[in-house]
C-alpha positions in Angstrom: 8.0 0.8 17.4 12.3 1.6 17.2 14.8 -0.9 16.2 18.6 0.2 15.9 18.9 -1.8 12.9 15.8 -0.3 10.9 16.1 3.4 9.7 18.6 4.3 11.8 16.9 3.6 15.2 13.4 6.0 13.8 10.3 5.3 15.3 7.7 4.2 13.4 4.3 2.8 13.7 2.1 0.9 11.4 -0.8 1.6 13.1 -0.5 5.1 11.0 -1.0 3.5 7.7 -3.3 1.1 8.3 -6.4 2.6 6.3 -4.3 2.7 3.5 -2.4 -1.0 4.6 -5.9 -2.6 4.2 -6.7 -1.1 0.7 -3.2 -0.9 -1.0 -1.0 -3.7 0.3 -3.2 -7.2 -0.5 -2.0 -7.8 -3.8 0.0 -11.0 -3.4 -1.0 -12.9 -6.4 -2.2 -16.3 -6.0 1.3 -18.0 -7.0 2.7 -16.6 -3.4 -0.6 -18.3 -2.0 0.2 -21.4 -3.4 3.5 -21.7 -2.5 2.3 -21.7 1.5 -0.1 -24.6 0.4 2.7 -26.6 -1.1 4.7 -26.0 2.4 1.1 -27.9 4.4 0.5 -24.6 5.7 -2.9 -23.6 5.8 -4.6 -26.9 4.9 -7.5 -28.2 5.4 -8.1 -29.2 9.4 -5.0 -27.2 10.6 -4.2 -24.7 13.3 -2.5 -22.0 11.8 -1.0 -18.9 13.7 -0.2 -16.1 11.7 2.4 -13.1 13.5 2.4 -9.7 12.7 -1.0 -10.2 10.4 -1.6 -6.4 9.9 -4.9 -5.9 8.5 -5.1 -10.1 8.1 -4.1 -10.0 4.4 -2.4 -13.6 4.7 -5.6 -15.4 7.1 -8.4 -13.9 4.7 -6.8 -15.0 1.6 -6.2 -18.6 2.2 -9.2 -19.0 4.5 -11.0 -20.9 2.0 -8.2 -23.8 2.1 -9.8 -25.0 5.3 -7.6 -23.8 7.7 -7.8 -22.6 10.8 -6.3 -19.1 11.4 -5.7 -16.9 14.4 -4.3 -13.4 13.8 -1.8 -11.3 16.2 0.0 -7.8 15.2 1.1 -5.8 17.8 -0.8 -2.3 16.1 -4.4 -2.4 18.0 -5.5 -0.1 14.7 -4.0 -2.8 12.6 -6.1 -5.7 14.6 -9.4 -3.4 14.2 -8.7 -3.6 10.2 -8.2 -6.8 10.2 -11.4 -7.6 11.8 -13.7 -5.5 9.3 -11.5 -6.8 6.6 -12.5 -10.3 7.6 -16.1 -9.8 8.4 -17.8 -13.2 8.0 -15.0 -15.3 8.3 -14.0 -16.8 11.6 -10.9 -15.9 12.0 -9.6 -15.3 15.6 -7.7 -12.0 15.9 -5.2 -10.5 19.1 -3.3 -7.3 19.6 0.0 -8.8 21.1 3.7 -8.1 20.5 5.3 -11.6 18.7 7.7 -12.1 21.7 5.2 -12.0 24.5 2.2 -14.1 22.6 0.7 -15.6 25.7 -1.2 -19.0 24.1 -1.0 -22.7 24.9 1.4 -24.3 24.2 1.4 -26.8 21.1 -1.6 -24.9 19.7 -0.3 -24.7 16.3 0.9 -26.6 13.3 2.2 -23.7 11.3 3.2 -20.7 12.2 3.5 -17.9 9.5 5.6 -14.7 9.7 5.4 -12.5 6.3 6.9 -8.9 6.2 7.4 -8.8 9.6 10.0 -11.3 10.4 13.3 -8.9 10.4 11.5 -7.1 13.8 11.5 -9.9 15.8 14.3 -9.9 18.5 15.0 -13.5 17.5 16.6 -14.4 21.5 13.0 -14.0 22.7 11.1 -15.5 19.8 13.1 -18.4 19.1 12.0 -20.5 22.6 8.3 -18.9 21.7 7.7 -19.8 18.5 8.7 -23.7 19.7 6.7 -23.3 22.4 3.5 -22.5 20.4 3.7 -25.3 18.0 2.8 -28.8 17.6 5.7 -32.0 17.4 7.1 -31.2 14.3 5.9 -27.8 14.0 6.9 -25.3 11.1 7.8 -21.6 11.2 6.8 -19.9 7.4 8.5 -16.3 7.4 7.9 -14.9 3.9 8.3 -12.0 2.0 7.3 -10.5 -1.5 9.8 -7.2 -2.4 10.6 -4.9 -5.5 13.2 -4.9 -7.2 14.8 -1.3 -8.0 17.6 -2.4 -9.9 15.8 -4.1 -12.2 12.4 -2.1 -12.4 12.5 1.4 -13.4 9.5 2.7 -11.7 10.4 1.2 -8.2 13.6 2.9 -8.7 12.3 6.2 -9.0 9.5 5.7 -6.5 12.2 4.8 -4.2 14.2 7.8 -4.9 11.6 9.6 -3.9 11.2 7.8 -1.0 14.7 8.3 0.2 14.7 12.6 -0.5 11.8 12.6 1.7 13.3 10.2 4.7 17.3 9.4 4.0 17.0 7.0 7.0 14.9 4.3 5.5 16.7 1.1 5.0 14.1 -0.3 3.1 15.8 0.4 -0.4 18.1 -1.2 -2.2 16.5 -4.7 -2.1 18.0 -7.7 -4.5 16.7 -11.3 -4.5 18.6 -13.6 -2.4 17.4 -16.2 0.2 15.6 -15.4 3.8 18.7 -15.2 6.6 18.0 -16.7 9.4 19.0 -16.0 12.5 21.5 -18.8 14.4 19.1 -18.0 17.5 16.5 -19.2 15.5 18.3 -22.3 14.4 18.8 -23.5 18.1 14.8 -24.1 18.3 13.9 -24.9 14.4 15.8 -26.5 11.2 16.0 -24.8 7.7 14.0 -27.7 6.0 12.8 -25.4 2.6 13.8 -21.9 1.1 12.4 -21.3 -2.5 12.4 -17.8 -4.3 11.0 -16.6 -7.1 10.1 -14.1 -9.4 6.7 -12.5 -10.1 5.2 -9.3 -12.1 2.7 -7.5 -9.9 -0.3 -5.7 -11.8 -0.6 -1.9 -10.2 -2.5 1.0 -11.5 -0.8 4.6 -11.0 -3.3 4.6 -8.2 -2.5 1.3 -6.6 1.0 1.3 -7.1 1.2 5.3 -5.1 -0.8 3.6 -2.6 1.4 0.7 -2.2 4.6 3.0 -1.5 2.7 5.7 0.3 1.6 2.7 3.0 5.6 2.0 3.0 7.6 2.2 6.6 9.3 4.7 5.1 6.4 7.2 4.3 3.0 6.2 5.5 4.1 4.6 8.9 7.6 7.5 10.0 6.3 11.0 8.2 3.7 13.7 9.6 0.8 13.9 7.5 2.6 17.2 5.9 5.4 15.6 4.3 3.0 12.5 3.2 0.7 14.4 1.3 3.9 16.7 0.0 5.3 13.2 -0.8 1.9 11.8 -2.4 1.8 15.5 -4.5 5.2 14.9 -6.2 4.9 10.9 -6.6 1.6 10.9 -8.2 3.2 14.1 -11.0 6.3 11.5 -11.1 3.9 8.7 -12.4 2.2 10.6 -14.5 5.8 10.6 -16.6 6.7 7.9 -16.5 4.7 5.2 -16.1 1.4 4.1 -18.3 -1.8 4.1 -16.1 -1.3 0.4 -15.4 1.8 -1.3 -15.5 3.2 -4.0 -13.9 6.7 -4.1 -11.2 9.0 -6.7 -11.0 9.2 -8.0 -7.4 10.9 -11.0 -5.9 9.3 -13.7 -3.5 10.9 -15.6 -0.6 9.9 -18.3 1.7 12.3 -20.1 4.4 10.1 -23.0 6.2 11.7 -23.6 9.7 10.5 -26.9 11.7 10.9 -27.5 15.2 13.6 -29.8 16.1 12.7 -32.8 18.3 14.8 -31.9 21.1 14.9 -27.8 21.9 17.2 -26.1 24.7 15.9 -25.9 28.2 14.5 -22.9 29.0 
């Protein structure tokens, strides 16, 4: 995948991180999922589409609430991991770019997009999301990001990523509302947003894995560069972090509700 607005156009491939992604990025606290259910998304009897599902973290963790989930992702390796991690669950998965989803109109009550909406071609995806939703259906954009200016461990790890990958544009996150592109607001109304703080628990090993599975390392660097970064990162953590600790994050949610009348396409 390549986007000129991300990492100065550096090519990245989430499929390269699938093993670490499955192992280390299923980290959202219970409160994160409760916020989704509070917005009446993922509740019993609903049809929900999770775009950019990765290894199926959202469908798996919200499955018990009773919705029927479909997960899509552009990376075949991610979908393979999602199917393996969801064994025994009635979750449908498909490989597709979000903008190319070919599913029946009016199929879904809700669509979720977690940690992926910044990759969308908004002009292309806005009518697709509107078409896939039932009347008054909603889209939830979701994210959870560490806060390097408020957490010294996050800051040190982030700085090491930048030493190996200076073009990585995921650094320097601060707490803010999710920005909604104007192309989306032609088809949707922003009906709710919330931002809140979380202390997320890690061990040295799990934080190292989480950082390795970020775009700036696992999805971009060569195996040799990843190994060198990981060796240095583990040495760093032994110096600055106890065996178990928390990392300050913030989470955000933006709810877009389908307009009654949308542009002709």
